N, C-alpha and C positions, 0 to 999 in steps of 0.2 A: 677558290680553285676555279680554273678556267676550262671551258670546253669550247672549241671552235670547229664549226662544220660548214664549209663553203659559204662564208659570209654571215652566218649566225654565230653569235657569241653568248655563252651563258656564264655568268659569274656567280659562284656559290660562296656563301660565308658559312663555314662549318660551325655547328652548334657544339655545346659541351658534350651532349650525348654522342654525337658523331665522333668526336675526338676520343672519348672514353672507349668506345667500341673499336675504333680503328687501332688505338694503342694496344688494346687487349689482343686483337687478332694478330697484330705485328709481333707481340711478345710470344704468343702461342707458336707462330711459324718459326721464329728465331730460336725459341727454346727447343723445338723439335729438331730443327736443322743442326743445332749445336750438339744436342744429345746423340743424334745419329751420325755425327761426324761428316755431314754433307756440306761441302763448300757452297758459299753463296755470296752475292754482292747486292746489298740493299741499295736501291736508288730512290727511295722515298717518293716525294712528290715532284720528281723531275718533270719538266715540260718536254713532252714528246710531240714532234710536229712533222708533217709531211707537206711541204709547200706545194708540190705539184698537184696534189689532190685536195689541197686546202682543208686539211684536218689537223687538229692538235688538241692536246688535253694534258691535264695534270691529274693523274690517278691519286687515290688516297695513299697507296703504298705500291711499290713495284720492286721486283726482284729479278736478278740474273742468277740462274741456277746451273746453266751450262755455258760453254763457249766463252769463258772469261778472257780468252785471247782476243776477242772482238773489242774489248773495252780497255782503255788505258785509264784506270780509276785515279791515277795520280795526275793526269793532265788537267789543265785548267784552260780549256779552249771553249768558251761559251758559244761560239758559232758553229761548232761541229754538230753533226747529226748522229746521235747515238742509235744503235740498232734497237729494235723493239725489245722490251723486257720479256722474259719467259712467263712471268706471272704478274698480274695486276689485281689489286683489291679495290673494290668500289663499295663504299658504305653509303646508303641512302636513308636519310631520316625523314625527308619530305619528298613528294613527287617531283622529279626533275622536269624542267620545261623541255629539254632536248632528249632525244633518244641517243644515248652514248655508244650503243653497240656498234653502229656503223663507223664511228670514229675509232674505237678500239680496233675494229677489224681493219680499217684503212691503214692504221699504224702498224698492224701486224702482231699484236699481242696474242700469243698462242693460247694462254689460259687466263680467264677472268673469273674471280670470285665476286659475286654480287650479293651483298647482304642488305636486305631491305627491312628497315625498321618502321616504315611509314604507317603500317597497320597495327603497331603495338608489339605483336609477337614477331620475332625474327623469321624472315623467309630467306633461305640461302639457296643460291644457284651456283653451280660450277659449270662454266661454259668453256668449251674447247673450240678453237677456230678450225673449221673444215671447209675447204673450197670457198673461202672468203666470207663465210657466215658462221655464227656461233651456234653450237649444238649443245644442249644441256646434257650433262653427264652426272651420274650419282657419286663419282669419286674423282679426285684430282690425279692427273698424270704427273704434274710438276712436283707435288709434295705427297709422296706415297702415304697411305693410311688416312689421309684427310678425306672425309666424305661430307656430303651436304648435311647428313644427320649429325655427324660429329661436330661440325661447325655450328649448326643450329643449337645443339645441346649446350656447348660451352659458351656461346654468346648469350643464350637465355640464362645460363647460370651466372654469368658476369652481370647481367642486368638485375638479377635477384640478390646479388651480394656486392662486395667491393673488388676492386682490381687485384689487390694483393692476395686475398683469400682465394679467389677464383683461379688466379695464376698458380698459386702454390698447389691447389688441388690438381690442376692440369699437369704440373711438373711431377707431382707424386704419381699420377697415372703413367706418365712417361717412364719414370723409374721402375714402376711395376711391370710395364710392358717390355722392358729389356729382356725379361725371361720369355715373354711371348710376344714377338714382334707384331702379331696381328691383333694384339689386345688393347690398342689405344682407344 
């Protein structure tokens, strides 16, 4: 994955742990959105760049959750500039060389979930873009009911078990929560 910031380039090679956690968080988000009937467009690791400010990156996962009319998902025009996604997921297994927050902010990503595994235990931050900088929040605006504690709990549970069992448990929680929408 690439991050470019005004002449500096960082190239990261994702580890198996990185990919396992990223895939689990993606499955959680998509299970929730499907279960709640919320429309979304996943953009994965699309490269987002802003040439005028010399910033670009490939997030681990990205989503459009509103304003689908801004995007023609059927078009295959590699030179076009997509609008910033509504949500980006960034999983860190090792300490990055570059501070990616200014790059995400320069691109205009409204919400960023940062999952840091570099210390062993997952540390989760939900960051919202306000006045050009990120402010840490306890809960997501983009995906209702997702909090830092919920994400930390389920990522830790995934690390302690396997993908299938952890995801099945999460999906069972979703099914139970249908009766109590605040109970995820």
